[in-house]
C-alpha positions in Angstrom: 132.1 121.8 119.2 130.0 123.8 116.6 128.8 127.4 117.1 126.2 127.9 119.8 122.7 127.9 118.3 119.7 128.9 120.3 116.1 129.0 119.1 113.1 131.0 120.2 111.6 127.7 121.3 114.6 126.9 123.5 114.3 130.3 125.2 110.5 130.3 125.6 110.8 126.9 127.3 112.8 128.4 130.2 110.5 131.4 130.6 111.5 134.0 128.1 108.6 136.3 127.2 107.5 136.9 123.6 109.7 140.0 123.2 112.8 141.3 121.6 114.8 139.8 124.5 114.7 136.5 122.5 116.4 137.9 119.4 118.9 139.8 121.5 119.8 136.6 123.4 120.1 134.6 120.1 122.4 137.1 118.5 124.5 138.1 121.5 125.1 135.0 123.6 127.1 133.0 120.9 129.8 135.7 121.2 130.3 134.8 124.9 129.8 131.0 124.7 131.7 129.9 121.7 132.4 126.3 122.8 129.6 125.6 125.2 126.6 123.3 124.6 123.2 125.1 124.3 121.9 122.8 127.1 124.4 124.3 129.5 123.7 127.8 128.3 120.0 127.3 128.9 120.7 126.2 132.4 122.8 129.3 133.0 120.0 131.5 131.6 117.3 130.3 134.0 118.4 132.5 136.9 118.8 135.4 134.4 115.2 135.1 133.4 114.1 134.8 137.1 116.0 137.9 138.2 117.7 139.8 135.4 118.7 142.7 137.7 121.4 140.5 139.2 123.1 140.1 135.7 123.2 143.6 134.4 126.9 143.8 135.3 127.7 140.3 134.0 129.4 140.8 130.6 128.0 137.6 129.3 124.4 138.3 130.0 124.3 142.1 130.3 122.4 142.7 127.0 120.0 139.9 127.5 119.3 141.0 131.1 118.8 144.6 130.1 116.2 143.5 127.5 114.4 141.4 130.1 114.3 144.3 132.6 113.0 146.6 129.9 110.2 144.1 129.0 109.1 143.8 132.7 109.1 147.5 133.1 106.8 147.9 130.2 104.5 145.2 131.5 104.4 146.8 134.9 103.4 150.2 133.4 100.6 148.5 131.4 99.2 146.9 134.5 96.8 149.0 136.5 97.1 146.6 139.5 100.8 146.1 139.3 100.5 142.3 138.9 102.8 140.6 136.5 103.9 137.0 135.8 107.3 137.4 137.6 108.8 136.3 140.9 107.9 138.2 144.0 111.5 139.4 144.3 111.6 140.8 140.8 108.1 142.3 141.2 109.4 144.2 144.3 112.3 145.6 142.4 110.1 146.6 139.4 107.7 148.4 141.8 110.7 150.2 143.2 111.7 151.3 139.7 108.1 152.4 139.0 108.1 154.5 142.3 111.5 156.0 141.7 111.2 156.3 137.9 114.0 156.3 135.4 116.3 159.3 136.1 116.9 161.7 133.3 120.1 163.7 132.9 120.1 167.4 132.8 120.0 169.0 129.4 122.8 171.3 130.4 125.9 170.3 132.4 127.1 172.1 135.4 130.2 174.1 134.7 133.5 172.5 135.7 137.2 173.3 135.5 139.7 171.0 133.7 143.3 171.2 134.8 145.9 170.4 132.1 143.3 169.7 129.4 146.0 169.1 126.7 147.1 166.0 128.7 143.7 164.4 129.1 142.2 161.8 126.8 138.8 162.4 125.2 137.2 159.4 126.9 137.8 160.9 130.4 136.4 164.2 129.2 133.3 162.5 127.9 132.7 160.7 131.2 133.1 164.0 133.1 130.6 165.7 130.8 128.0 163.0 131.6 128.7 163.2 135.4 128.2 167.0 135.2 124.6 166.4 133.9 123.4 164.2 136.8 120.5 165.9 138.6 122.3 165.4 141.9 125.6 167.1 140.7 126.6 170.3 142.4 130.2 170.9 141.4 132.8 169.0 139.4 136.4 169.2 138.3 138.9 167.2 136.3 142.5 166.7 137.4 145.5 166.8 135.1 146.2 163.0 135.5 142.7 162.1 134.4 142.0 159.1 132.2 139.0 157.0 131.4 137.6 154.6 134.0 134.1 153.3 135.0 131.5 155.8 136.1 133.6 158.8 137.0 136.9 159.0 135.1 140.1 158.4 137.1 141.1 161.9 138.2 137.4 163.0 138.4 136.0 165.0 141.3 132.3 165.3 141.8 130.3 167.0 144.6 126.7 165.8 144.9 123.6 166.8 146.9 123.0 164.2 149.7 123.8 161.2 147.4 126.8 158.9 147.1 127.8 157.1 143.8 129.6 153.8 144.5 131.4 153.9 141.2 132.2 157.5 141.9 134.3 156.2 144.7 135.6 153.2 142.8 136.2 149.5 143.4 139.3 149.9 145.5 137.6 152.0 148.3 140.1 154.0 150.3 143.0 153.4 148.1 145.7 155.6 149.6 149.3 156.7 150.0 151.4 156.4 153.1 154.9 157.8 153.7 157.2 157.2 156.6 160.4 159.4 156.9 163.3 158.1 159.0 166.2 159.8 160.6 168.5 157.6 158.5 171.0 158.6 155.8 170.0 158.4 152.2 173.1 156.4 151.3 171.5 153.3 153.0 169.6 152.5 149.8 173.1 151.7 148.4 175.2 150.6 151.3 172.5 148.3 152.7 170.6 147.6 149.5 170.4 143.8 149.8 169.3 144.1 153.4 166.5 146.5 152.4 165.4 144.2 149.6 165.1 141.3 152.0 163.1 143.5 154.5 160.6 144.4 151.7 160.2 140.8 150.6 159.7 139.4 154.1 157.4 142.1 155.4 155.0 142.6 152.4 152.4 140.4 150.7 151.1 141.2 147.2 148.4 139.9 144.8 144.7 139.6 144.3 143.2 137.2 146.8 146.5 136.7 148.7 146.1 136.2 152.5 148.3 135.7 155.5 148.3 132.3 157.2 148.4 133.9 160.6 145.7 136.3 161.8 146.8 139.2 164.0 144.3 141.4 166.0 143.6 145.0 165.1 141.0 147.5 166.3 139.6 147.9 162.8 138.5 144.3 162.9 136.4 145.0 166.0 134.4 147.7 164.3 130.7 147.2 165.2 129.7 147.7 161.5 130.8 144.1 160.9 128.0 142.9 163.2 125.4 145.2 161.9 125.5 144.3 158.2 125.4 140.6 157.0 127.5 141.5 153.9 130.3 142.9 156.1 130.0 140.0 158.5 130.7 137.6 155.7 133.8 139.6 154.8 135.3 139.9 158.3 137.4 136.8 158.2 138.8 137.6 154.8 139.6 141.1 156.0 141.4 139.7 159.0 143.5 137.4 156.7 144.4 140.2 154.3 145.2 142.9 156.8 148.6 144.4 156.0 148.7 143.0 152.5 148.7 144.9 149.1 146.9 144.3 145.9 148.1 143.9 142.3 148.4 146.4 139.4 150.0 149.7 140.5 150.1 148.9 144.2 153.6 149.1 145.7 155.8 149.4 148.8 159.2 151.0 148.2 162.3 152.3 149.9 163.4 155.6 148.6 164.9 159.0 149.5 162.8 161.9 150.7 164.2 165.4 150.1 162.5 168.0 152.3 162.8 171.3 150.5 160.5 173.6 152.5 162.1 174.8 155.8 158.7 175.7 157.2 157.1 172.3 156.6 154.4 171.1 159.0 156.2 167.8 159.5 159.0 169.5 161.6 161.6 167.7 159.5 164.7 169.8 158.7 165.6 170.4 155.1 167.7 167.5 153.9 167.5 163.9 152.5 166.2 160.9 154.4 165.6 157.2 154.0 161.9 156.7 153.6 159.1 154.1 152.9 156.2 154.9 150.6 153.2 152.5 150.1 150.2 152.6 147.8 147.3 150.2 148.1 143.6 150.1 149.2 141.0 148.0 151.0 141.6 144.7 149.3 138.8 142.2 148.9 136.7 144.0 151.6 136.4 147.2 149.6 136.0 145.4 146.2 133.1 143.3 147.4 131.4 146.3 149.1 131.8 148.3 145.8 130.4 145.7 143.6 127.5 144.8 145.8 126.3 148.4 146.3 126.9 149.4 142.7 124.3 146.7 141.8 122.0 148.0 144.5 122.4 151.5 143.2 121.7 150.5 139.6 118.5 148.7 140.7 117.3 151.7 142.7 118.5 154.4 140.3 118.1 153.5 136.6 119.9 155.9 134.4 120.4 156.2 130.6 122.9 153.7 129.2 125.8 156.1 128.9 125.4 157.1 132.6 124.5 153.7 134.2 127.7 153.4 136.2 126.9 156.7 137.9 123.9 155.3 139.7 123.6 156.8 143.1 122.2 156.0 146.6 120.3 158.7 148.5 121.8 159.1 151.9 118.3 159.3 153.4 117.7 155.7 152.4 118.7 152.5 154.2 120.8 151.4 151.3 122.6 154.8 151.2 123.4 154.6 154.9 124.6 151.0 154.6 127.0 151.9 151.8 128.2 155.0 153.6 129.0 153.0 156.8 130.6 150.2 154.7 132.7 152.7 152.7 134.0 154.4 155.8 134.9 151.0 157.3 136.8 150.1 154.1 138.6 153.4 154.3 139.6 152.7 157.9 140.7 149.2 156.9 142.9 150.5 154.0 144.6 152.9 156.5 145.1 150.0 158.9 146.7 147.9 156.1 149.2 150.7 155.5 150.0 151.2 159.2 150.6 147.4 159.6 153.1 147.4 156.7 154.9 150.5 158.0 155.0 149.1 161.6 156.6 145.9 160.3 159.2 147.8 158.4 159.9 150.2 161.2 160.4 147.2 163.5 162.7 145.5 161.0 164.7 148.7 160.7 164.8 149.2 164.5 163.6 152.8 164.0 160.6 155.0 164.6 159.7 157.4 161.8 160.3 161.2 162.2 157.0 161.8 160.4 154.3 160.2 158.5 152.1 161.6 155.7 149.0 159.8 154.3 145.9 160.4 152.2 143.0 158.6 150.6 142.3 159.1 146.9 139.3 156.8 146.2 136.7 158.0 148.6 133.7 160.3 149.3 133.6 162.9 152.1 131.0 165.1 153.6 132.4 168.6 153.1 131.3 172.2 152.9 131.5 173.7 149.4 130.3 177.2 148.6 128.5 177.3 151.9 126.6 174.0 151.5 127.2 170.5 152.7 128.0 168.2 149.7 129.3 164.7 149.2 132.6 165.1 147.5 133.7 162.1 145.4 137.4 161.9 144.6 138.0 159.0 142.3 141.8 159.0 141.8 142.2 162.6 143.3 144.0 163.8 146.3 142.3 166.0 149.0 144.0 169.4 148.8 142.1 171.7 151.2 144.0 174.6 152.7 147.2 173.4 154.4 146.2 169.7 154.0 149.2 167.5 153.3 149.2 164.7 150.7 151.5 162.6 148.4 151.3 162.6 144.6 153.5 159.8 143.2 155.2 159.8 139.8 156.4 156.4 138.5 159.2 154.0 139.3 161.7 156.3 137.7 160.1 159.7 138.5 159.8 161.5 141.8 156.7 161.7 143.9 155.7 165.0 145.5 154.8 165.8 149.1 152.3 168.6 148.8 150.4 171.2 150.8 146.9 172.0 149.6 145.9 175.5 148.7 142.2 175.0 149.1 141.2 176.0 145.6 137.4 176.1 145.4 137.2 175.5 141.6 139.0 172.2 142.0 136.7 171.3 145.0 139.8 171.3 147.2 141.5 168.6 145.2 144.6 167.7 143.2 145.8 164.8 141.0 146.5 161.4 142.7 149.6 160.7 140.5 151.0 161.1 137.1 148.1 159.3 135.4 148.3 156.6 132.8 149.3 157.5 129.3 148.9 154.0 128.0 146.4 151.3 128.9 147.7 148.2 130.7 147.5 146.2 127.5 149.2 148.9 125.4 152.0 149.3 127.9 152.6 145.5 128.2 152.7 145.1 124.5 155.1 148.0 123.9 158.1 146.9 125.9 160.0 143.8 126.8 161.3 142.6 130.2 164.8 143.2 128.9 164.1 146.7 127.9 162.3 147.5 131.2 165.3 146.1 133.2 167.7 148.2 131.1 165.7 151.4 131.8 165.5 150.7 135.6 169.2 149.9 135.8 170.1 153.2 134.1 168.0 155.0 136.7 169.4 153.0 139.6 166.0 151.4 140.4 165.7 147.9 141.8 162.3 146.2 141.1 161.0 143.2 142.9 158.1 141.8 141.0 156.1 144.2 138.9 154.5 143.7 135.4 155.3 145.3 132.1 152.0 147.1 132.3 153.5 149.2 135.1 156.6 150.3 133.2 157.5 154.0 133.6 156.6 154.8 129.9 153.0 153.9 130.7 152.6 157.1 132.7 152.4 160.8 131.9 155.3 163.1 132.8 154.7 163.9 136.5 156.5 167.2 136.2 154.1 168.4 133.5 151.2 167.2 135.6 152.5 169.2 138.6 152.9 172.3 136.4 149.2 172.1 135.5 148.1 172.3 139.2 150.3 175.0 140.7 147.1 176.7 141.8 146.0 173.6 143.7 149.1 172.6 145.7 152.6 173.6 146.6 155.6 171.2 147.1 157.3 170.8 150.4 159.4 167.8 149.5 160.1 165.0 147.0 160.3 161.3 147.1 162.7 159.4 144.9 161.9 155.6 144.5 164.9 153.3 144.8 163.8 149.7 145.8 160.3 148.9 144.5 158.2 146.0 145.6 155.1 145.1 143.5 152.9 142.0 142.7 154.7 139.3 140.8 
């Protein structure tokens, strides 16, 4: 099939205005539809013309949709009556834009502290600089594990005035760590290694979209929020089927050894070494759908310059802001329930009850007091580290994780890193090592890996010890976790 060729006549026939949107579509769409007939592309474009707002995040149509929105904005400004030749739904959104106006960034950014700046890529710094210029920003900080993401960088912390940024929380709402420490000897990871491998395989489920065939009840599924929001109601069954499962990428459940080093720890666990279970995952399809839906809503309500568009926010005094806040908290509770279900299954299989459990979110927003004022603190890939607050900062498959106690450092907005942080992108990591080389590295470190992709190989991550050195003002270590048997997505 030859290269896609669209003409102005084609586009005008489906409702395109006489505007630069035509030339943008003609030049941009062939890049995304290389072997598709122009008749099919025209059919796909019809809903884009009718409601371009819904396609601002669709990579194929984003440039065309943005041009169409810009055209209609100009038309609305020209019209003294507000009448335009567009659908009622689009007109309502355009009027909302007119009422709210395009948000400008501050000329000057608010000051913020960067921890371990020599370890942070420029892309993450650039994103933090933009976030620090939002008119709603009150305080910000950049953790030493930071790397570039969408909206806020991973490892970015941002406190705002009565507003929540869906992409400041992230797609995997409530992604968290959970650690169970057992009164069982560390040598079990060797003497009962095969048994523990089987326990992990039988009691965990990994992968995007994966669901259990049998649904089990849990209090989180009875949350009244499911009945008060049509979007949440449509996700309730999926949430039920995925409860207790884990995602893909860097999500894991692993057996390892905890070494408690602080005799005065709040866990009341004596100094020593113990068999333990550590898990890392989030709110599955529930959280991802909530994030994507309300990010679109925020971008419609709060139009920002191109470089800041993923930082669109929702005012908590609006209906949409309250909807997202309730949905986000539900997703956080659900993520916690998923971890608890996993740990309950493994505890039952071991025939033991844990001595102690430590857990924390790291993709979330909280109402907190900072500098005497209530703010909304976004921690996108950052660990809460208020005074005496416990948390877990993992390393990699071959590096220890740290059980930490927060120091409540105000300049970090009571936060710390959420891990070692990526040194290589997933593509770079996967292309820089073979399966044979990864197996050799893991064997030399005494690590058993069940599943796992090359993109999660240890060399993809920063040195966790260097990351921890950069945040000694933020946390103190009370124990270490050494991974031994790691279960990840296939």
